[in-house]
NUTORLUM-236400 format. One record per residue (C-alpha): residue number from 0; residue in one letter; y, z, x. Coordinates in steps of 0.25 Angstrom, whole numbers, plus 5000, padded with zeros to 4 digits. Each point is the difference from the previous one (the first is absolute). Layout:
+-----+------+------+------+------+
:  nr : rest :    y :    z :    x :
+-----+------+------+------+------+
: NUM :    A :    Y :    Z :    X :
...
+-----+------+------+------+------+
END
This chain:
+-----+------+------+------+------+
:  nr : rest :    y :    z :    x :
+-----+------+------+------+------+
:   0 :    M : 4779 : 5457 : 5186 :
:   1 :    I : 4998 : 5008 : 5014 :
:   2 :    P : 4986 : 5004 : 5002 :
:   3 :    I : 4997 : 5015 : 5002 :
:   4 :    L : 4990 : 5003 : 5010 :
:   5 :    N : 4990 : 5011 : 5000 :
:   6 :    I : 4993 : 5007 : 5012 :
:   7 :    N : 4987 : 4994 : 4994 :
:   8 :    N : 5006 : 4986 : 5003 :
:   9 :    F : 4997 : 5003 : 5015 :
:  10 :    K : 4986 : 5005 : 4999 :
:  11 :    Q : 4993 : 5005 : 5013 :
:  12 :    Q : 4986 : 5005 : 5002 :
:  13 :    S : 5006 : 5014 : 4999 :
:  14 :    S : 4999 : 5012 : 4991 :
:  15 :    A : 5015 : 5002 : 5001 :
:  16 :    K : 5002 : 4986 : 4993 :
:  17 :    D : 5005 : 5006 : 4987 :
:  18 :    Y : 5011 : 5009 : 5006 :
:  19 :    F : 5003 : 4995 : 5014 :
:  20 :    Y : 5000 : 4988 : 5009 :
:  21 :    S : 5003 : 4997 : 5015 :
:  22 :    N : 4999 : 4989 : 5009 :
:  23 :    H : 5006 : 4993 : 5012 :
:  24 :    L : 5012 : 4992 : 4995 :
:  25 :    D : 4996 : 4987 : 5006 :
:  26 :    V : 4986 : 5001 : 4994 :
:  27 :    H : 5005 : 5004 : 4986 :
:  28 :    L : 5010 : 4989 : 5000 :
:  29 :    K : 4990 : 4990 : 5003 :
:  30 :    K : 4990 : 5004 : 4989 :
:  31 :    N : 5011 : 5001 : 4990 :
:  32 :    V : 5009 : 4988 : 5003 :
:  33 :    H : 5000 : 4996 : 4985 :
:  34 :    H : 5007 : 5013 : 4997 :
:  35 :    F : 5011 : 5003 : 5011 :
:  36 :    E : 5006 : 4986 : 5000 :
:  37 :    K : 5006 : 5001 : 4985 :
:  38 :    P : 5007 : 5012 : 4993 :
:  39 :    H : 4991 : 5011 : 4995 :
:  40 :    K : 5000 : 5014 : 4996 :
:  41 :    H : 4990 : 5012 : 5003 :
:  42 :    D : 4996 : 5012 : 4991 :
:  43 :    F : 4998 : 5008 : 5013 :
:  44 :    Y : 5008 : 5005 : 5012 :
:  45 :    L : 5000 : 4991 : 5012 :
:  46 :    C : 5004 : 5003 : 5015 :
:  47 :    V : 5000 : 4989 : 5011 :
:  48 :    F : 5002 : 5002 : 5014 :
:  49 :    I : 5005 : 4988 : 5009 :
:  50 :    V : 4995 : 5000 : 5014 :
:  51 :    E : 5003 : 4985 : 5003 :
:  52 :    G : 5006 : 4989 : 4993 :
:  53 :    E : 5012 : 4995 : 4993 :
:  54 :    G : 5005 : 4994 : 4986 :
:  55 :    I : 5006 : 5005 : 4987 :
:  56 :    H : 4995 : 5010 : 4990 :
:  57 :    E : 5006 : 4998 : 4987 :
:  58 :    I : 5000 : 5013 : 4991 :
:  59 :    D : 5007 : 4999 : 4986 :
:  60 :    F : 5009 : 4988 : 5004 :
:  61 :    H : 5004 : 5007 : 5013 :
:  62 :    N : 4996 : 4994 : 5014 :
:  63 :    Y : 4996 : 5009 : 5011 :
:  64 :    D : 4996 : 4995 : 5014 :
:  65 :    I : 4986 : 5002 : 5005 :
:  66 :    K : 5000 : 5005 : 5014 :
:  67 :    P : 4992 : 5009 : 5009 :
:  68 :    G : 5001 : 5015 : 4998 :
:  69 :    R : 5004 : 4998 : 4985 :
:  70 :    V : 4993 : 5008 : 4989 :
:  71 :    F : 5001 : 4994 : 4986 :
:  72 :    F : 4998 : 5009 : 4987 :
:  73 :    L : 4998 : 4995 : 4986 :
:  74 :    K : 4997 : 5008 : 4987 :
:  75 :    P : 4994 : 4995 : 4988 :
:  76 :    G : 5007 : 4989 : 4992 :
:  77 :    Q : 5009 : 4994 : 5011 :
:  78 :    T : 4999 : 4985 : 5002 :
:  79 :    H : 4998 : 4995 : 5014 :
:  80 :    F : 4994 : 4989 : 5009 :
:  81 :    W : 4999 : 4996 : 5014 :
:  82 :    S : 5005 : 4988 : 5009 :
:  83 :    F : 4996 : 5001 : 5014 :
:  84 :    S : 5006 : 4991 : 5011 :
:  85 :    S : 4989 : 5005 : 5011 :
:  86 :    T : 4987 : 5007 : 5000 :
:  87 :    V : 5001 : 5014 : 4996 :
:  88 :    K : 4991 : 5012 : 5004 :
:  89 :    G : 5000 : 5014 : 4995 :
:  90 :    Y : 4994 : 5009 : 4989 :
:  91 :    I : 5000 : 5001 : 4985 :
:  92 :    F : 4996 : 5011 : 4991 :
:  93 :    F : 5002 : 5002 : 4985 :
:  94 :    H : 4996 : 5011 : 4990 :
:  95 :    T : 5001 : 5004 : 4986 :
:  96 :    F : 5009 : 5011 : 4994 :
:  97 :    E : 4987 : 5008 : 4997 :
:  98 :    F : 4995 : 4999 : 5014 :
:  99 :    F : 5012 : 5008 : 5006 :
: 100 :    S : 5002 : 5009 : 4988 :
: 101 :    L : 4986 : 5006 : 5003 :
: 102 :    S : 5006 : 5004 : 5014 :
: 103 :    M : 5001 : 5015 : 5002 :
: 104 :    S : 5014 : 4997 : 5007 :
: 105 :    E : 5012 : 5008 : 4995 :
: 106 :    L : 5007 : 4986 : 5000 :
: 107 :    H : 5000 : 4990 : 4988 :
: 108 :    L : 5002 : 4985 : 5001 :
: 109 :    N : 5013 : 5001 : 4994 :
: 110 :    E : 5005 : 5009 : 5011 :
: 111 :    F : 4999 : 4988 : 5010 :
: 112 :    P : 5013 : 4993 : 5000 :
: 113 :    F : 4993 : 4987 : 5005 :
: 114 :    Y : 4994 : 4999 : 4986 :
: 115 :    T : 5009 : 5008 : 4991 :
: 116 :    L : 5013 : 4994 : 5005 :
: 117 :    N : 4995 : 4986 : 5002 :
: 118 :    K : 5003 : 5000 : 5015 :
: 119 :    S : 4991 : 4988 : 5003 :
: 120 :    Y : 4998 : 5002 : 5015 :
: 121 :    L : 5001 : 5009 : 5012 :
: 122 :    D : 5002 : 4996 : 5014 :
: 123 :    L : 4992 : 5007 : 5011 :
: 124 :    S : 5005 : 5001 : 5014 :
: 125 :    E : 4991 : 4994 : 5011 :
: 126 :    D : 4993 : 5013 : 5004 :
: 127 :    K : 4998 : 5004 : 4985 :
: 128 :    A : 4994 : 4987 : 4997 :
: 129 :    V : 4989 : 5002 : 5011 :
: 130 :    H : 4997 : 5013 : 4994 :
: 131 :    F : 4999 : 4995 : 4985 :
: 132 :    T : 4992 : 4988 : 5004 :
: 133 :    S : 4989 : 5010 : 5004 :
: 134 :    V : 5002 : 5008 : 4987 :
: 135 :    F : 4999 : 4987 : 4991 :
: 136 :    K : 4987 : 4997 : 5008 :
: 137 :    N : 4994 : 5013 : 4997 :
: 138 :    I : 5003 : 4998 : 4985 :
: 139 :    Y : 4993 : 4986 : 5001 :
: 140 :    E : 4988 : 5006 : 5007 :
: 141 :    E : 4998 : 5011 : 4991 :
: 142 :    Y : 5001 : 4990 : 4988 :
: 143 :    S : 4990 : 4991 : 5006 :
: 144 :    N : 4989 : 5011 : 5002 :
: 145 :    D : 4993 : 5007 : 4989 :
: 146 :    L : 4999 : 5013 : 5006 :
: 147 :    A : 5000 : 5014 : 4994 :
: 148 :    F : 5013 : 5005 : 4994 :
: 149 :    K : 5006 : 4986 : 5001 :
: 150 :    R : 5010 : 5002 : 4989 :
: 151 :    A : 5005 : 5014 : 5005 :
: 152 :    R : 5002 : 4994 : 5014 :
: 153 :    L : 5007 : 4988 : 4995 :
: 154 :    L : 5009 : 5009 : 4991 :
: 155 :    S : 5003 : 5009 : 5012 :
: 156 :    L : 5003 : 4988 : 5009 :
: 157 :    V : 5010 : 4993 : 4990 :
: 158 :    N : 5006 : 5013 : 4997 :
: 159 :    L : 5003 : 5003 : 5015 :
: 160 :    L : 5005 : 4986 : 5001 :
: 161 :    Y : 5010 : 5001 : 4989 :
: 162 :    I : 5005 : 5013 : 5005 :
: 163 :    D : 5003 : 4994 : 5013 :
: 164 :    F : 5007 : 4988 : 4994 :
: 165 :    L : 5008 : 5011 : 4991 :
: 166 :    R : 5005 : 5007 : 5013 :
: 167 :    I : 5004 : 4986 : 5006 :
: 168 :    F : 5008 : 4997 : 4987 :
: 169 :    N : 5007 : 5014 : 5000 :
: 170 :    E : 5003 : 4998 : 5015 :
: 171 :    N : 5008 : 4987 : 4996 :
: 172 :    T : 5006 : 5006 : 4988 :
: 173 :    I : 5014 : 5007 : 5001 :
: 174 :    P : 4998 : 5015 : 4998 :
: 175 :    D : 5010 : 5001 : 4988 :
: 176 :    Q : 4993 : 4989 : 4993 :
: 177 :    S : 4986 : 5006 : 5001 :
: 178 :    Q : 4994 : 5002 : 4987 :
: 179 :    S : 4993 : 5012 : 4994 :
: 180 :    A : 4986 : 4999 : 4995 :
: 181 :    N : 5005 : 5003 : 4986 :
: 182 :    D : 5010 : 4989 : 5000 :
: 183 :    L : 4990 : 4990 : 5004 :
: 184 :    L : 4991 : 5004 : 4989 :
: 185 :    V : 5011 : 4998 : 4990 :
: 186 :    V : 5002 : 4986 : 5005 :
: 187 :    E : 4985 : 4997 : 5000 :
: 188 :    K : 4999 : 5005 : 4986 :
: 189 :    L : 5013 : 4992 : 4996 :
: 190 :    N : 4994 : 4987 : 5006 :
: 191 :    V : 4987 : 5002 : 4992 :
: 192 :    L : 5009 : 5002 : 4987 :
: 193 :    I : 5008 : 4987 : 5004 :
: 194 :    E : 4988 : 4992 : 5002 :
: 195 :    E : 4995 : 5004 : 4986 :
: 196 :    Y : 5013 : 4999 : 4992 :
: 197 :    Y : 5009 : 4991 : 5007 :
: 198 :    K : 4998 : 4989 : 4990 :
: 199 :    T : 5004 : 5008 : 4988 :
: 200 :    E : 5008 : 5012 : 5005 :
: 201 :    R : 5013 : 4998 : 5008 :
: 202 :    R : 5007 : 5014 : 4997 :
: 203 :    A : 5001 : 5010 : 5011 :
: 204 :    L : 4999 : 5011 : 4990 :
: 205 :    F : 4986 : 4996 : 4996 :
: 206 :    Y : 4995 : 5001 : 5014 :
: 207 :    A : 5007 : 5013 : 5003 :
: 208 :    E : 4994 : 5006 : 4988 :
: 209 :    E : 4986 : 4996 : 5004 :
: 210 :    L : 5002 : 5006 : 5013 :
: 211 :    N : 5007 : 5013 : 4994 :
: 212 :    I : 5013 : 4999 : 5008 :
: 213 :    T : 5014 : 4995 : 4996 :
: 214 :    V : 5005 : 4986 : 5002 :
: 215 :    R : 5010 : 5006 : 5010 :
: 216 :    H : 4988 : 5006 : 5008 :
: 217 :    L : 4992 : 4987 : 4999 :
: 218 :    N : 5011 : 4992 : 5006 :
: 219 :    R : 5003 : 5011 : 5011 :
: 220 :    I : 4985 : 4999 : 5004 :
: 221 :    T : 4999 : 4985 : 5000 :
: 222 :    K : 5013 : 4999 : 5008 :
: 223 :    K : 4995 : 5010 : 5010 :
: 224 :    V : 4986 : 4994 : 5002 :
: 225 :    L : 5003 : 4985 : 4998 :
: 226 :    G : 5015 : 4999 : 5002 :
: 227 :    K : 5000 : 4994 : 4986 :
: 228 :    T : 5004 : 5004 : 4986 :
: 229 :    F : 4989 : 5000 : 4989 :
: 230 :    T : 5006 : 4988 : 4993 :
: 231 :    H : 5000 : 4992 : 5014 :
: 232 :    L : 4985 : 5004 : 5001 :
: 233 :    L : 4996 : 4996 : 4986 :
: 234 :    H : 5008 : 4987 : 5001 :
: 235 :    E : 4993 : 4997 : 5014 :
: 236 :    R : 4987 : 5001 : 4993 :
: 237 :    I : 5004 : 4991 : 4988 :
: 238 :    V : 5005 : 4989 : 5010 :
: 239 :    L : 4987 : 5001 : 5008 :
: 240 :    E : 4992 : 4997 : 4988 :
: 241 :    I : 5009 : 4989 : 4996 :
: 242 :    K : 4998 : 4994 : 5013 :
: 243 :    R : 4985 : 5001 : 5000 :
: 244 :    F : 5000 : 4993 : 4986 :
: 245 :    L : 5009 : 4989 : 5005 :
: 246 :    V : 4992 : 4997 : 5012 :
: 247 :    H : 4985 : 5003 : 4996 :
: 248 :    S : 5000 : 4997 : 4985 :
: 249 :    K : 5002 : 4987 : 4992 :
: 250 :    L : 5007 : 5008 : 4989 :
: 251 :    S : 5013 : 4994 : 4995 :
: 252 :    L : 5013 : 5008 : 5003 :
: 253 :    A : 5001 : 5004 : 4985 :
: 254 :    E : 4985 : 5005 : 5001 :
: 255 :    I : 5003 : 5008 : 5012 :
: 256 :    A : 5012 : 5006 : 4993 :
: 257 :    Y : 4992 : 5004 : 4989 :
: 258 :    E : 4989 : 5006 : 5009 :
: 259 :    L : 5010 : 5009 : 5007 :
: 260 :    G : 5007 : 5005 : 4987 :
: 261 :    F : 5013 : 4992 : 5000 :
: 262 :    E : 5006 : 4998 : 4987 :
: 263 :    D : 5002 : 4985 : 5003 :
: 264 :    Y : 5001 : 4990 : 5011 :
: 265 :    A : 5015 : 5001 : 5002 :
: 266 :    N : 4999 : 5015 : 5003 :
: 267 :    F : 4988 : 4998 : 5009 :
: 268 :    S : 5007 : 4989 : 5008 :
: 269 :    K : 5013 : 5008 : 5001 :
: 270 :    F : 4993 : 5012 : 5005 :
: 271 :    F : 4992 : 4992 : 5011 :
: 272 :    K : 5012 : 4993 : 5005 :
: 273 :    Q : 5008 : 5013 : 5001 :
: 274 :    K : 4989 : 5006 : 5008 :
: 275 :    T : 4997 : 4988 : 5009 :
: 276 :    D : 5012 : 4991 : 5000 :
: 277 :    E : 4991 : 4988 : 4995 :
: 278 :    S : 4995 : 4996 : 4987 :
: 279 :    P : 4985 : 5001 : 4997 :
: 280 :    T : 4998 : 4985 : 5000 :
: 281 :    K : 5007 : 4999 : 5013 :
: 282 :    F : 4991 : 5011 : 5006 :
: 283 :    R : 4987 : 4994 : 4995 :
: 284 :    K : 5004 : 4986 : 5005 :
: 285 :    R : 5004 : 5006 : 5014 :
: 286 :    Y : 4988 : 5008 : 5002 :
+-----+------+------+------+------+
END
């Protein structure tokens, strides 16, 4: 199965090693080449800023171009790997959920759309890229030095960075599509529920009751925030997990069907083909 990496897999001589990590991207990749060239997951939040270089970044079976000025975001549980066509430079940092939850910020991680809505990247203009290069450098330098109030300053720097990214995201969002903090919170709670129950619970009513809202209101929020119905969102999660099993496990198709709560292989195969236009066998061979 897919390995799940922890921050302690990237130990440094730093007092922040259990909750935060930062490095120059090229140095990080050179030290951890055995990780990034094959699919893996993390149990932490990850942010990567590309200053130079090209290639492909695959996140949950979607390919994204690696290019200067692009910032990538990954939240815990997403599967990804890198394929570079040239030398890359930039910065990387990641942190645990607990690290940011200790912040005195009025904002919560679930209010940042680049994590909550799976917006996997943000493109910066040339002048903004110059500015953020220095911001990422400051974060790396603070991480590298064990000075007084280190954790507090790292929290402040990351919080300000995320707020700046949130502003850029909102600038690029059509005004009538901007989301309220409450709607984003409902979507984040829904994502947590789906992650916990998608193998056994497929009824919209179950999730609506867990959120103390009606099914109609649930669909209204998912359509407003994500442009998708609840059913579409749930099915996307199931299909993603099927793909992960097909590609990254040696289980038979019948075993995968059982693992994901399907009554039998026929229903499993029919469901996957309806959602992807190809059979599980064809997908596994093609990939």
